C-alpha positions as CSV (number, residue, x, y, z in Angstrom):
1,M,107.7,88.4,109.2
2,K,111.1,86.6,109.0
3,F,112.1,84.2,106.4
4,I,114.5,81.3,107.7
5,P,115.9,79.6,104.5
6,V,116.5,75.7,104.8
7,I,120.2,75.1,104.1
8,N,122.2,71.8,103.6
9,M,125.6,71.1,104.5
10,N,127.3,70.6,101.2
11,Q,131.2,70.6,101.3
12,K,132.0,71.7,97.8
13,I,133.6,75.0,98.0
14,I,131.8,77.1,95.7
15,N,128.5,75.3,97.2
16,L,129.7,76.8,100.8
17,S,130.2,80.1,99.5
18,L,126.7,80.0,97.7
19,I,125.1,79.0,101.1
20,A,127.1,81.6,102.9
21,A,125.5,84.2,100.5
22,I,122.0,82.7,100.9
23,I,122.3,83.0,105.0
24,R,123.8,86.7,104.5
25,I,120.9,87.8,102.6
26,A,118.2,86.1,105.1
27,G,120.2,86.5,108.3
28,S,119.6,83.2,109.5
29,G,119.6,79.5,108.2
30,L,117.7,76.2,109.3
31,I,119.6,73.1,109.2
32,S,118.2,69.4,110.1
33,L,119.9,66.9,112.2
34,I,118.9,64.1,109.9
35,D,122.3,63.6,108.8
36,A,123.3,62.3,112.1
37,F,120.2,59.9,112.2
38,K,119.7,58.8,108.6
39,Q,122.4,55.8,108.9
40,N,120.7,52.2,109.5
41,Q,122.9,51.9,112.5
42,F,122.9,55.7,114.0
43,G,123.9,56.7,117.5
44,L,126.2,59.0,119.6
45,D,129.1,58.0,117.2
46,T,127.4,59.1,114.0
47,L,126.1,62.1,116.0
48,Y,129.7,62.9,116.8
49,N,130.7,62.6,113.5
50,F,127.9,65.2,112.7
51,R,129.0,67.5,115.0
52,R,132.6,67.6,113.8
53,H,131.3,68.2,110.1
54,L,129.2,71.0,111.6
55,E,132.0,72.4,113.6
56,K,133.9,72.9,110.3
57,Y,130.7,74.3,108.4
58,I,130.0,76.7,110.9
59,N,133.6,78.1,110.8
60,Q,133.8,78.0,106.9
61,V,130.1,79.3,106.2
62,I,128.3,80.8,109.4
63,K,130.7,82.6,111.3
64,S,131.4,85.2,108.4
65,T,127.6,86.1,108.1
66,N,127.0,86.4,112.0
67,A,123.6,84.9,111.2
68,H,121.3,83.0,113.6
69,L,121.4,79.3,113.1
70,Y,118.3,77.2,113.9
71,F,118.1,73.2,114.2
72,D,115.4,71.1,113.1
73,S,115.1,67.9,115.4
74,G,114.9,65.4,112.5
75,G,111.1,64.9,113.3
76,Y,110.1,65.9,109.8
77,S,112.6,63.0,108.6
78,F,111.0,60.6,110.9
79,I,107.7,61.5,109.1
80,Q,109.2,60.8,105.9
81,G,110.1,57.2,106.8
82,Q,113.9,57.7,107.2
83,I,113.9,56.9,110.7
84,H,112.4,53.5,111.9
85,P,109.9,53.7,115.0
86,D,112.0,50.9,116.7
87,D,114.8,53.6,117.2
88,I,112.6,56.4,118.6
89,R,114.3,56.2,122.1
90,K,117.7,56.2,120.7
91,L,116.6,59.2,118.5
92,I,115.5,61.0,121.7
93,T,118.8,60.4,123.5
94,C,120.9,61.5,120.5
95,Y,118.6,64.6,120.1
96,L,119.0,65.7,123.8
97,H,122.7,65.2,123.5
98,F,122.8,67.5,121.0
99,M,120.7,70.0,122.9
100,I,122.8,70.0,125.6
101,E,126.4,69.9,124.1
102,E,125.6,72.4,121.2
103,M,123.9,74.7,123.3
104,Q,126.4,77.5,122.3
105,T,126.2,76.7,118.5
106,Y,122.4,77.3,117.8
107,Y,120.1,80.2,118.1
108,K,117.0,78.0,118.4
109,I,116.3,74.3,118.2
110,F,112.9,72.7,117.4
111,S,111.2,70.1,119.6
112,L,111.5,66.7,118.5
113,D,108.1,65.8,117.6
114,L,106.8,62.4,115.9
115,P,103.2,62.9,115.1
116,F,102.9,60.1,112.2
117,S,105.1,58.1,109.6
118,K,104.3,57.9,105.9
119,R,106.5,54.6,105.7
120,Y,105.6,52.6,109.1
121,N,101.9,52.7,109.3
122,L,102.0,50.2,112.4
123,Y,103.4,53.5,114.3
124,N,100.3,55.4,113.2
125,T,98.2,54.6,116.5
126,K,96.8,57.2,118.9
127,E,98.6,55.5,121.8
128,N,102.0,55.3,119.9
129,I,101.6,58.8,118.7
130,F,100.9,59.9,122.2
131,D,103.1,57.6,124.5
132,F,106.2,58.5,122.1
133,N,105.7,62.3,121.9
134,R,104.9,62.3,125.5
135,L,108.1,60.6,126.3
136,S,110.1,62.9,124.1
137,L,108.5,66.1,125.4
138,L,108.8,65.0,129.0
139,E,112.5,64.1,128.8
140,T,113.3,67.5,126.9
141,F,111.6,69.5,129.7
142,D,113.5,67.5,132.5
143,I,116.4,68.8,130.7
144,I,115.5,72.4,130.5
145,E,114.6,72.6,134.0
146,K,118.0,71.4,135.0
147,V,119.6,73.8,132.3
148,P,117.0,76.8,132.1
149,Q,119.2,78.6,129.7
150,L,117.9,76.3,127.2
151,A,114.1,77.7,127.4
152,D,115.3,80.8,125.6
153,K,116.5,78.4,122.5
154,F,113.6,75.8,122.6
155,I,110.8,76.1,120.1
156,F,107.8,73.9,121.0
157,I,106.1,72.4,117.9
158,W,102.1,72.1,117.9
159,Q,100.9,69.3,115.3
160,F,97.3,69.6,113.8
161,R,96.7,68.0,110.4
162,R,94.0,65.8,111.7
163,I,91.6,66.5,114.5
164,E,92.6,63.4,116.7
165,L,96.3,64.8,116.2
166,Y,95.4,68.1,117.5
167,R,93.6,66.5,120.5
168,I,96.8,64.6,121.2
169,W,98.7,67.7,121.4
170,C,96.3,69.3,123.3
171,I,96.3,66.9,125.9
172,L,100.3,67.0,126.0
173,H,100.3,70.6,126.3
174,D,97.8,70.4,129.4
175,E,100.1,67.7,130.9
176,L,103.2,70.0,130.7
177,S,101.2,72.9,131.8
178,S,100.4,71.0,135.1
179,Y,103.8,70.4,135.8
180,G,104.7,74.3,135.3
181,Y,106.7,73.4,132.2
182,D,104.8,76.0,130.3
183,K,107.1,78.7,132.1
184,F,109.8,77.0,129.7
185,I,107.6,77.7,126.4
186,T,108.8,81.3,125.0
187,H,108.6,80.3,121.5
188,R,106.1,78.2,119.6
189,A,105.8,76.8,116.2
190,I,103.3,75.1,114.0
191,G,104.4,71.8,112.3
192,G,102.8,69.5,109.6
193,M,102.3,72.0,106.8
194,V,105.2,70.6,104.3
195,G,103.5,69.4,101.3
196,L,99.6,70.1,103.0
197,K,98.6,72.2,100.1
198,G,99.5,70.3,97.3
199,E,98.1,66.8,99.1
200,T,94.8,68.3,100.1
201,K,94.2,70.8,97.2
202,I,93.1,73.5,99.8
203,N,93.2,77.4,98.9
204,F,93.6,78.8,102.3
205,S,96.2,79.2,104.9
206,P,96.2,76.2,107.3
207,F,98.1,77.9,110.1
208,I,95.5,80.8,110.9
209,A,93.4,79.0,113.6
210,L,96.0,77.3,115.4
211,S,98.3,80.8,115.3
212,Y,95.3,81.8,117.7
213,R,95.6,79.1,120.0
214,C,99.4,79.7,120.4
215,F,98.6,83.3,120.9
216,K,95.7,82.4,123.3
217,D,98.7,80.3,125.2
218,Y,101.1,82.9,125.4
219,I,98.6,85.5,127.0
220,T,97.6,82.8,129.5
221,V,101.2,82.1,130.6
222,G,101.9,85.7,130.9
223,L,105.4,85.7,130.2
224,F,105.5,89.0,128.5
225,H,109.3,90.0,129.0
226,F,109.4,87.8,125.8
227,P,107.6,88.9,122.5
228,F,105.0,86.6,121.1
229,Q,107.0,84.3,118.8
230,L,105.7,81.9,116.4
231,H,107.5,80.1,113.7
232,L,105.5,78.4,110.7
233,L,107.1,75.3,109.3
234,G,107.4,74.7,105.5
235,V,105.2,77.6,104.1
236,Y,105.9,79.8,101.1
237,T,103.4,81.0,98.9
238,L,102.5,84.7,98.5
239,S,99.4,84.2,100.2
240,D,100.4,82.5,103.0
241,R,102.9,85.1,103.6
242,F,100.6,87.9,103.1
243,M,98.4,86.3,105.9
244,I,101.6,85.8,108.1
245,A,102.3,89.7,108.1
246,Y,98.4,90.4,108.5
247,I,98.3,88.1,111.4
248,E,101.5,89.7,112.9
249,K,99.8,93.2,112.6
250,V,96.4,92.0,114.2
251,F,98.3,90.4,117.2
252,E,100.1,93.4,117.9
253,R,96.8,95.1,118.0
254,Y,95.5,92.8,120.2
255,L,98.6,93.2,122.7
256,K,98.2,96.9,122.5
257,Q,94.5,96.5,123.6
258,L,95.7,94.7,126.5
259,T,98.4,97.3,127.1
260,I,101.1,94.8,126.6
261,N,104.1,96.1,124.8
262,S,106.3,92.7,124.5
263,G,105.8,92.6,120.5
264,V,105.0,90.0,117.7
265,I,107.6,88.2,115.6
266,I,106.2,85.5,113.3
267,S,108.7,83.5,111.2
268,Y,108.6,80.9,108.5
269,D,111.1,78.5,106.8
270,S,111.1,76.9,103.4
271,T,113.2,74.9,100.8
272,N,110.9,76.4,98.0
273,Y,113.5,79.2,97.5
274,F,116.0,76.6,96.9
275,R,114.0,74.0,94.7
276,T,112.9,76.9,92.6
277,A,116.5,78.2,91.7
278,Q,117.7,74.4,91.2
279,Y,114.9,73.2,88.8
280,N,113.5,76.4,87.3
281,A,116.1,78.9,87.0
282,R,115.5,79.7,83.4
283,K,112.1,80.9,84.2
284,M,112.5,82.3,87.6
285,H,111.7,85.8,88.5
286,C,112.9,88.5,91.0
287,N,111.5,91.4,92.7
288,S,113.6,93.9,94.5
289,Y,112.0,96.6,97.0
290,D,113.6,99.8,97.7
291,K,112.1,103.4,99.3
292,G,108.8,102.3,98.6
293,D,109.0,100.9,95.0
294,L,108.5,97.2,94.1
295,T,110.6,96.3,90.8
296,H,109.7,93.0,88.8
297,Y,112.4,91.4,86.7
298,S,110.9,88.3,84.7
299,T,113.6,86.5,84.5
300,V,117.4,86.2,85.8
301,F,118.7,87.9,82.6
302,D,116.6,91.1,83.6
303,V,118.3,91.5,87.3
304,P,120.5,94.5,87.1
305,D,124.2,94.4,87.9
306,N,124.1,96.2,91.2
307,I,121.6,93.6,92.7
308,L,124.0,91.0,91.7
309,R,126.8,92.5,93.1
310,H,125.1,92.9,96.4
311,I,123.8,89.3,96.6
312,Y,127.0,87.6,95.2
313,H,129.2,89.9,97.1
314,T,132.6,88.6,96.5
315,D,134.5,88.3,93.1
316,E,134.5,84.7,93.2
317,L,130.8,84.7,93.5
318,Y,130.0,87.4,91.1
319,F,132.3,85.9,88.6
320,H,130.5,82.6,88.9
321,I,127.0,84.0,88.8
322,Q,127.8,85.5,85.7
323,E,129.1,82.6,84.0
324,E,126.0,80.5,85.0
325,I,123.8,83.4,83.3
326,Q,125.9,82.9,80.2
327,R,125.3,79.0,80.6
328,L,121.4,79.6,80.7
329,K,121.4,81.9,77.6
330,I,123.1,79.3,75.7
331,N,120.8,76.4,77.3
332,E,123.9,74.8,79.0
333,D,123.5,73.1,82.2
334,L,124.4,75.0,85.2
335,L,127.9,74.4,86.9
336,E,126.2,74.3,90.1
337,G,122.5,73.4,90.9
338,N,122.1,76.0,93.9
339,S,123.7,79.0,91.8
340,F,120.5,81.1,91.9
341,A,119.3,80.2,95.3
342,P,121.1,83.4,96.6
343,L,118.8,85.4,94.1
344,N,115.7,83.8,95.1
345,S,116.8,84.2,98.7
346,F,116.9,87.8,98.2
347,N,113.7,87.6,96.2
348,F,111.8,86.4,99.3
349,V,113.1,88.7,101.6
350,Q,112.3,91.7,99.3
351,E,108.9,90.4,98.5
352,D,108.2,90.2,102.3
353,K,109.1,93.8,102.9
354,F,106.7,94.8,100.2
355,I,103.9,92.9,101.6
356,E,104.7,94.1,105.2
357,D,104.6,97.7,104.0
358,A,101.5,97.3,101.6
359,I,99.6,96.0,104.7
360,E,100.8,99.2,106.7
361,K,100.1,101.7,103.7
362,Y,96.7,100.3,102.7
363,K,95.6,100.0,106.7
364,I,93.9,96.9,105.8
365,T,94.1,95.6,109.4
366,D,92.0,98.6,110.4
367,V,89.1,97.1,108.6
368,L,89.0,94.2,110.9
369,F,88.8,96.2,113.8
370,E,86.3,98.7,112.5
371,S,83.8,96.6,110.3
372,R,80.4,96.1,111.6
373,D,79.9,92.7,110.4
374,N,81.3,90.0,108.0
375,D,79.6,91.3,105.0
376,D,81.2,94.9,105.6
377,F,84.6,93.3,106.6
378,R,84.6,91.4,103.1
379,K,83.7,94.3,101.1
380,E,86.1,96.5,102.4
381,T,89.0,93.9,102.6
382,G,88.2,93.1,98.8
383,D,88.2,96.9,97.8
384,I,91.7,97.4,99.2
385,L,93.0,94.0,97.8
386,D,91.8,95.3,94.5
387,Q,93.8,98.6,94.9
388,I,97.1,96.6,96.0
389,L,96.5,94.1,92.8
390,K,96.2,97.1,90.7
391,S,99.3,98.8,91.8
392,T,101.5,95.7,91.5
393,P,99.8,93.7,88.4
394,Q,102.9,91.3,88.0
395,F,103.3,90.5,91.5
396,F,100.4,88.4,92.7
397,G,98.9,85.5,90.7
398,P,95.4,85.2,89.5
399,R,94.3,82.8,92.5
400,F,95.7,85.3,95.0
401,K,92.6,87.4,95.8
402,D,90.4,84.5,96.1
403,S,92.6,82.7,98.6
404,I,93.2,85.8,100.7
405,M,89.5,86.4,100.7
406,D,88.9,82.8,101.9
407,N,91.6,83.4,104.6
408,M,89.8,86.5,105.8
409,T,86.5,84.9,105.9
410,K,88.0,82.3,108.3
411,L,90.1,84.8,110.3
412,Y,87.0,86.8,110.9
413,R,85.3,84.1,112.9
414,L,88.6,83.9,115.2
415,H,88.6,87.6,115.7
416,K,85.0,87.6,116.7
417,W,86.2,84.9,119.2
418,W,88.8,87.0,120.4
419,T,86.7,90.1,120.8
420,F,83.3,88.8,122.0
421,E,83.8,85.5,123.7
422,G,86.5,86.4,126.3
423,G,89.2,84.1,124.5
424,E,87.7,80.9,126.2
425,Y,89.7,77.7,125.3
426,D,86.4,75.5,124.9
427,S,84.9,77.8,122.1
428,L,88.6,78.2,120.7
429,N,89.2,74.3,120.4
430,S,85.8,73.9,118.5
431,L,87.1,76.7,116.1
432,V,90.2,74.9,115.7
433,E,88.5,71.6,115.2
434,E,86.1,73.1,112.8
435,F,89.3,74.5,110.7
436,I,91.2,71.3,110.7
437,A,88.0,69.5,109.3
438,M,88.2,71.9,106.4
439,I,91.7,70.5,105.3
440,K,90.4,67.3,104.7
441,E,93.5,65.5,104.9
442,P,93.6,62.3,102.8
C-alpha cells in the first residue's frame, strides 16, 4: 500500500520547503493540470505558462527529494465544473500535448476522464459521456501506440458511481481491447470516490468490487512482466486503508495460486492529510510506528523532538515548526496554513505500515481462504479484529469494526466468485452492479 499526497504549486519559499518535506516523507506527490486549464480562455499558451512554472517548481522542490511525480489530467476539475463542456476538445489537445512534451517530467499520468459535470447538467447524458470519453481515450491510445514508452507511465481510470456509468466504461474498455489497446494498460485506477462517502453516507469501502474487475482484466491481458498496479483516487479513512492493504494481500495470494510472481501494488491519494493539518491543527493527532510498536500522540504538542527533526529535516523547517507549535499554544494564527501537513503525511505513512504489519501478524487473510462459509468467515474475522482493536485502543474509531465487517461480507462474495465461478465476466459484472446499487448515489 502506498500513500501519494496531493500537492499544490504555491510559490512562497517556506511553502515550497514544506511541500518538499511532504514529498520526502511519502516518496511521491500528485499534481493536477487544472492550473493550466482553469482560465476562461485556456489553450496551449496557458499550458506553456504552466509548464514553465512547473519546471521551476520541480527544480526547487522535486529534484532534492528524488520523488515520483504523478499528474492528474484535470478530469476531476471538469467534474467540479471548472471547465465548460464546449472546451472538451481543446482540453484533450492540451492534455495530449502535455503528455508527450513532459514525458520525462512525470512518473505516471492519469487518463483524461470526463464522467459527469456537477455544474453543466446538459453534458450529463449517456451519449455525451460516452462520445467524449471515447474521443479522449482513442486519441490518447493513438498517441501511446506511436510513442509506446508512454504505456508504462499511463494510468487508465475506471468510473463507476452509477450503474449506467460503469456500463459505459465497460463498453469503452471492450472497444479499446478490440483494437489491441489493452496491451498498453499496465496500470489501472478507480475514480469517482472523492466525497462519495459523505454524499451517500455509506459505511463500506466503495472500491472493493471494481478492484476485482481490474484484477480480472490484468489476469486476462496477461502482462505479467508488470505487477498488478491499482490506484484509488480520493480515499483516506482508516477502514478504507485497511481494506486496501487487505485486498493487496488477497490478490497476492491469488497470483501465487496461479504461479504468477509479478506482485501487487495498490496506492491511494488524498488531500485529507493537508486539510486536516490546515483546519484542525490544534486537535490533530499523530502516530509513529517503529520496530513493531505503535505510539499514539494525542496532539501535536506531544510529538517528540526526534520525530519533528526527522520530518522537518532542515534547520529552517525545524525552527519554523517550533514557532508554529508555540503559536498554537497561545491560540495565535499559524504563519502558514500547511505547516503541519508534513507531520500528517508522516502520520499517514506510519499508520499504513502498522496496518500492513497487523494484517500480516494476525494472518487475517488466511481466514478468507480457510473458512467453510460466510458465517465461519465473519466469526473468525471478527475475533481477529477484536484482538487488533484491543491491542491499539486509541488507534481505530468506534465505527471501524462495523465498517470492516460490512466490507468483509461484500468481499467474501467476490472471493467466492473468484474461487468457484471461474472468474467469468458476466457474473462479475452482475456482482459489480449489485455493489454499485448499494452505494445509492443521489
